Structure formats: C-alpha cells, structure tokens
N, C-alpha and C positions, 0 to 999 in steps of 0.2 A: 488405441492411438498412443504413441509414445510422446511424452512431453519433452521439449528441448530443455537442456540444462541452461540456467541463466548465465549470462556472461559475468565476468568479474565485477564490472561496474553495476550490473543489475543486482547481483548478489549483495554487494556493499549497500546499495540503496534499500533493498528489502530488509536487510538486517538492521540498518540504521532506523528504518521506520518501525520495526518491531522492538527496538531497544527502549521503548517508552511503555510503562505499565498500562497507561490509559489506552494506548493504541492496541495493545494486546487484548485488553478487555473489549474493545470495539470489534476486533476481528472475531473474538470468541462469541460475542453476541450475534454477529452477522452469520457465523457458521451455522446457527440454528435457523436461518432463513433471512430473506431480505427484509429491510425495515426502512421507514422514512425518518428524516432528520429529527422532527419534533418528538416523535415517540422514542427514538433511540436516545436522544438527550435526556428524556425523563427516566428511561430505564437505567441508564448509566449514572445519572445524577450529575450532569454537567450542563453548562449553558450551551445554547445553540451556537453562538459565535466560537466558543472554545472547541466544540465538537467539529465545526466546519474546518477549523485549522488542522485538526488531527485527521479528518476524513481526506482533506486535500493531500496530506503527506502520504497516507496509505494508498490513495488512488495514483499518485505520481510514481509510487513504487510498484504499481501493478498488482497490488494485493486485493484491492476492491475496485468495483466499478459502480458508477452512479448513473441513474437515468431519470429524466424529468417526465412525470406523468400528470394527467389531470384527474382530480377526484370527481365523484359524481356531482358535487356542487360547483364544479368549475375551478377549484383551487389548484394551483400548480404545486405538486409535491415531489420532492427529490427522494428517490429510493436508492439505497445502496445494497450491494450484495458482494459476497466474497468471490474472487475469481478462482479458477481451477489451478491453484498453485500447489506445488509439492516440494518442500525444501528438505533435502536429506544432506546433513552436514557430516563430513568425515575429512580426515587429513587429505585424502586423495581428491575429494570434491573441491576442497579449497585450493589445492595445488593446481588443479585444472583451471579453476576460475581465475587464479592469480595470473595465469599466462595471458589472459585477455583484458587485464586492467589497463585503462587508458588514462586514469587520473588517480592522484594520491588520496584526496579527501573529497567526498561528494559535497560537503558543505562549502568547499571552495569553488565549486562549479567545474566546468570542463577544463581539461588540461590545455595550456596554451599551445598554439600551433608552432611547430619547429620550423625554422628557416631552412630551406634546401641548400 
C-alpha cells in the first residue's frame, strides 16, 4: 500500500512537533512498541503532566495515536503507539508540499478566510 504524501500544512506540523528533543525521544521510545503514560514518563524521566503536553502535540501532528484501555484490576490506562508515518525530505518533496500550504505559521492557527 502506498502512503500518501503529507500536505504542506501536515508536513509543517509534523516537523514542528519533531523539532523538540524530548518529543523525538518519545517517538524513539514508542518505535520499540506501544507504552502507557506512567511507564513512558518513568522511562524518559519526565513528569506525567509534561509528558501529556508532548504526547498531545505528537498526536495532533499524526505521529502517534493513543487508546484508552482497562487494566486487569479495572484501572483506565492510556497507551500510545507510533503511527505508520514515513517522512522523506528532499528539495523536491518540500517544493511539492509548499504548493499545498494554506497558512504561514502553524503556531498562529489557520489562515484567515479571504473575502470574495
């Protein structure tokens, strides 16, 4: 199955999410298999609240996905795993992605609608 190339906006969001060393470490850890928040926080050496912020950013960028499951003792546990993404960057890839950009800076949110 061929994976569709990300749009320019998707690519910018993915690269922005990966521009943080802690988030790269999270993806690297999850590349070895899915994990739940508490264990992942201990393994990486960060607090759960801080980890949640980074996990949300990675999930919004489509790089990881979370699912809520019940443990045998009835506790709700959130598991995360890496999505099947494959980024190949080249000048040609960036040129193609640039054609589909709809906003200048993802931190500023969606581009304003133009009046007709």
